[in-house]
C-alpha positions in Angstrom: 107.2 102.7 111.1 103.8 100.7 111.1 103.8 97.2 111.7 101.5 96.7 108.4 102.7 99.3 106.3 105.9 97.5 104.3 107.1 94.1 105.5 110.8 94.5 105.8 113.8 94.6 108.0 112.1 95.5 111.6 109.3 92.7 110.7 111.8 90.0 110.0 114.2 90.6 112.8 111.5 91.4 115.7 109.5 88.1 114.6 112.4 86.2 115.2 113.4 87.8 118.8 109.6 87.0 119.4 110.6 83.4 119.6 112.8 84.2 122.5 111.6 87.4 124.4 108.2 89.1 124.3 108.3 91.8 122.1 106.2 95.3 122.4 106.4 97.3 118.7 105.5 100.9 119.8 104.1 102.4 116.3 104.0 106.4 115.2 100.7 107.8 116.7 97.2 108.1 115.1 95.1 111.1 115.2 91.8 111.2 117.3 89.0 113.7 117.6 88.6 112.4 121.3 89.7 114.7 124.0 92.0 111.9 125.7 94.9 110.0 124.5 94.5 106.0 124.6 96.6 103.0 123.5 95.5 100.5 121.3 97.1 97.1 121.5 96.9 94.0 119.2 98.8 91.0 119.0 100.3 89.5 115.5 100.5 86.1 114.7 104.2 86.1 115.9 102.7 87.1 119.1 104.2 90.5 118.7 102.3 93.1 120.7 101.7 96.4 118.3 101.1 99.3 120.2 99.5 102.4 118.5 99.1 105.3 120.8 95.9 107.4 119.5 96.5 111.2 120.4 94.3 114.1 120.2 94.7 116.3 117.2 95.9 119.7 117.4 98.8 118.9 120.0 102.4 120.3 119.7 105.5 117.9 119.5 106.3 118.4 123.3 102.6 117.7 124.2 102.7 114.3 121.8 105.8 113.1 123.2 104.7 113.8 126.9 101.6 111.8 125.8 103.2 108.9 124.5 105.5 108.7 127.6 102.5 108.5 129.9 100.7 105.9 127.8 103.9 103.8 127.6 104.6 104.2 131.6 101.1 103.0 132.2 101.2 99.9 130.0 104.6 98.8 131.4 103.3 99.5 134.8 101.0 96.5 134.5 103.4 94.1 133.1 106.1 92.2 134.3 109.1 93.9 132.7 111.9 91.5 133.4 115.0 92.3 131.7 113.8 95.2 129.7 116.0 96.0 126.7 115.1 98.7 123.9 115.4 98.0 120.3 115.4 101.5 118.2 114.7 102.2 114.5 114.1 105.8 114.8 116.0 108.1 117.5 112.6 110.2 117.8 111.4 107.6 120.1 114.0 108.6 122.9 111.6 111.6 123.6 109.6 109.0 125.5 111.9 106.1 126.4 114.9 107.7 127.4 114.0 107.4 131.1 113.4 103.7 131.0 115.9 101.4 133.2 116.9 99.2 130.0 119.8 96.5 130.5 120.4 96.7 126.6 120.0 99.1 124.3 120.1 98.5 120.6 120.0 100.8 117.5 119.4 99.1 114.1 119.9 102.0 111.9 118.2 101.0 108.6 118.7 104.3 106.6 119.8 107.9 107.1 117.0 109.2 108.7 117.8 112.8 108.7 118.1 112.8 105.0 114.9 112.0 104.0 111.7 114.4 103.2 109.9 116.0 106.1 112.7 114.7 108.8 112.1 116.1 112.0 114.8 119.1 112.6 115.6 117.2 116.1 116.8 113.8 114.4 120.3 114.7 114.3 120.5 115.5 117.9 118.6 112.3 119.1 120.5 110.2 117.0 123.7 111.5 118.6 122.0 111.1 122.2 121.2 107.5 120.9 124.5 106.7 119.8 125.6 107.6 123.3 123.4 105.8 125.2 123.2 102.4 122.9 125.3 99.3 123.7 125.5 98.2 120.1 124.8 99.6 116.8 123.8 97.8 113.7 123.4 99.2 109.9 121.5 98.1 107.2 124.4 98.7 104.8 128.2 99.1 104.5 127.8 102.7 103.0 125.5 103.4 106.1 128.1 101.6 108.7 131.1 103.9 107.1 129.1 106.9 108.2 128.3 105.9 111.5 131.3 103.8 112.9 132.6 107.4 113.6 130.1 108.0 116.5 130.3 104.8 118.1 132.7 102.2 119.2 130.4 99.0 118.7 129.1 99.5 115.2 128.2 96.4 113.0 127.1 96.1 109.2 124.5 93.6 108.8 123.0 94.4 105.2 119.0 93.5 104.8 118.8 90.0 103.5 116.3 87.8 102.1 113.8 84.7 102.7 114.9 82.8 100.0 112.0 80.0 100.1 109.3 82.6 100.1 110.8 84.4 97.0 111.6 81.6 95.1 108.2 80.5 94.6 108.1 83.0 91.9 110.5 80.6 90.1 107.7 78.3 89.0 104.3 78.9 87.9 101.9 80.7 90.4 98.4 82.0 89.8 98.6 85.4 88.2 97.0 88.3 90.1 93.8 89.4 88.7 95.0 93.0 88.4 98.1 91.9 86.6 96.4 89.6 83.9 95.8 92.2 81.3 99.3 94.0 81.1 101.0 92.8 78.1 104.4 91.6 78.0 107.2 92.2 78.5 106.7 93.4 82.2 109.1 95.5 83.8 108.4 95.5 87.3 108.9 97.5 90.7 107.8 97.2 94.2 108.7 99.6 97.1 107.3 102.8 98.4 106.7 105.4 95.8 108.5 108.5 97.6 111.2 111.3 97.0 113.5 108.0 96.3 111.5 107.0 93.4 113.0 108.4 90.2 110.0 109.8 88.3 111.9 111.4 85.5 113.6 108.1 84.6 110.5 105.9 84.4 108.4 108.9 82.5 111.3 108.5 80.0 111.7 104.8 79.7 108.1 104.8 79.1 108.0 107.1 76.4 111.2 105.6 74.7 109.5 102.0 74.9 105.7 102.4 74.7 105.9 98.4 73.8 107.6 97.8 77.3 105.0 97.5 80.3 106.0 99.2 83.7 104.3 97.6 86.7 104.9 99.8 89.9 103.5 98.0 93.3 103.4 100.1 96.4 102.1 103.0 98.5 102.7 106.8 97.8 104.4 108.7 100.4 105.7 112.2 100.5 104.9 112.9 96.8 101.8 113.8 95.2 100.1 111.3 92.9 99.9 113.6 90.3 103.4 114.1 90.1 103.9 110.3 89.1 104.7 109.7 85.4 101.3 108.8 83.5 101.3 106.6 80.3 99.2 103.8 78.9 102.3 101.5 79.7 102.7 102.3 83.3 100.6 100.4 85.8 100.0 101.5 89.3 98.6 98.5 90.9 98.8 99.9 94.6 100.4 98.4 97.8 100.6 94.7 97.8 100.9 92.2 100.7 104.4 90.4 101.5 102.6 87.2 101.1 101.4 88.1 97.5 104.7 89.7 96.1 105.8 86.5 94.6 102.7 86.0 92.6 103.3 89.2 91.0 107.3 88.8 90.6 106.3 85.4 88.4 104.8 87.5 85.9 107.6 90.2 85.4 110.5 89.9 83.0 112.8 92.0 84.7 112.9 93.6 88.0 113.7 97.3 88.2 115.4 99.6 91.0 114.9 103.1 89.5 116.0 104.9 92.7 116.8 108.5 92.4 120.4 109.7 93.2 120.0 111.9 96.0 120.5 112.6 99.5 117.9 110.4 100.8 119.4 107.2 98.3 122.8 107.8 99.4 123.1 105.3 102.4 120.2 102.7 101.3 120.7 99.3 100.9 117.7 97.8 99.0 116.2 94.8 100.6 114.6 94.4 97.1 117.6 93.4 95.4 118.1 90.1 97.0 114.5 89.5 96.7 114.2 90.0 93.1 117.2 87.7 92.5 115.7 84.8 94.7 112.5 85.3 92.5 114.5 84.4 89.5 114.3 87.9 87.9 117.1 89.9 86.2 117.6 93.2 88.2 118.3 96.8 86.5 119.5 99.6 89.1 120.6 103.0 89.3 124.0 103.3 90.6 123.2 103.0 94.4 126.3 102.6 96.3 125.6 99.4 98.5 124.2 98.1 95.2 127.1 98.7 93.2 129.7 97.1 95.7 127.9 94.0 96.6 126.4 93.2 93.2 127.8 95.3 90.6 130.3 92.3 89.5 127.9 89.7 90.1 126.5 89.1 86.5 122.8 89.1 87.8 122.5 92.8 88.4 123.0 95.5 85.7 123.8 99.2 86.9 122.9 102.3 84.5 123.4 105.8 85.2 121.0 107.4 82.9 117.6 106.4 81.0 119.7 105.8 77.8 122.1 103.4 79.7 118.8 101.9 81.3 117.1 101.1 78.5 120.3 99.2 76.9 120.3 97.3 80.3 116.9 96.2 80.6 117.1 95.1 76.6 119.9 92.9 77.6 118.4 91.7 80.6 115.4 91.0 78.5 117.6 88.7 76.4 118.8 86.9 79.3 115.4 86.1 80.6 114.8 83.8 77.9 116.9 81.4 79.6 115.5 81.6 83.0 117.0 78.4 84.3 120.4 79.7 83.8 119.7 82.6 85.4 118.1 81.3 88.6 121.5 79.0 88.9 123.6 82.2 88.7 121.5 84.0 91.2 121.3 81.4 93.6 125.2 81.2 93.7 125.1 84.9 94.3 122.7 84.4 97.2 124.4 81.7 98.8 124.6 81.6 102.7 122.1 84.5 102.5 119.1 84.7 104.8 117.3 86.5 107.4 118.0 83.7 110.4 121.9 84.1 109.5 121.7 87.8 109.9 119.7 87.6 113.2 122.3 85.1 114.2 124.9 87.5 113.5 123.1 90.1 115.3 122.0 88.0 118.5 125.8 87.0 118.6 126.8 90.8 119.1 124.0 91.3 121.8 125.2 88.5 123.7 128.4 89.8 123.8 127.2 93.3 125.3 125.4 91.2 127.9 128.4 89.0 129.1 
């Protein structure tokens, strides 16, 4: 979880919290060849202090956690902590924060992290500990809510939302990004982390079946080998793009894709990109992710496909729909009515205030 990795739920919510309170965002550690650990602190445009611990290479996990506790304690000792609150995105952070005297503890659970590839073996135990300490628990989707509500008395589902004003820029003409200009049409696009949740076999099969379609993939590669990604003349990996630049790429797509593998890592996800794609005026084709099916399956603007054959048919249908963009945009706006990060944050804040009262 780095502030500048992928701009998503933590950034949207914490930027809004920063308008009312001082926010310290403690990142995962980086490695240094120096003998001593140190803490890098930088301030974002929103006034958030992003704190990155630099730790000597070769430390054990216990030594890592002890070093992070020392760095955080030293930093807090020199500040006016006031009414300290802890807002967790990973239970693993308990190792260096569980001793802090916090008036409020929030666990915003985005995903079932224990199901992810290379998840720490202590994660489930730490999450159980965090559930005992937290005053309120938020989940990033309904499926995750159904899973977590068994373990805490105050759990609330707040599915990830959308900045409509940002993404609807793609509904109008925008300058074409230079690395996408040469890609022929039709363009079928995806942005997000390319990891174990990405259905490699599906994209490989689609690209082979329809060499006349162009598949544009944006995002960093994590936890899988780049060599394992499907390679073809009509698959274009353009790398990670900034949140600000996403509308420019979306404006040049005909259909937006969510080719998620159906596995334990995707069982509880509620992809933020679904409403973002729709706000950009792009028809969506997705594999049957539970939260996508339950929330958008009957919306008429998201098509669900279970395999390469049905996915190909769904894309073909969506391409036909894309020819009447104005009508689709109207339907998408109706589906997204009332959805915003401001409203999501207001709902969360109301639950936080109930805990404090």
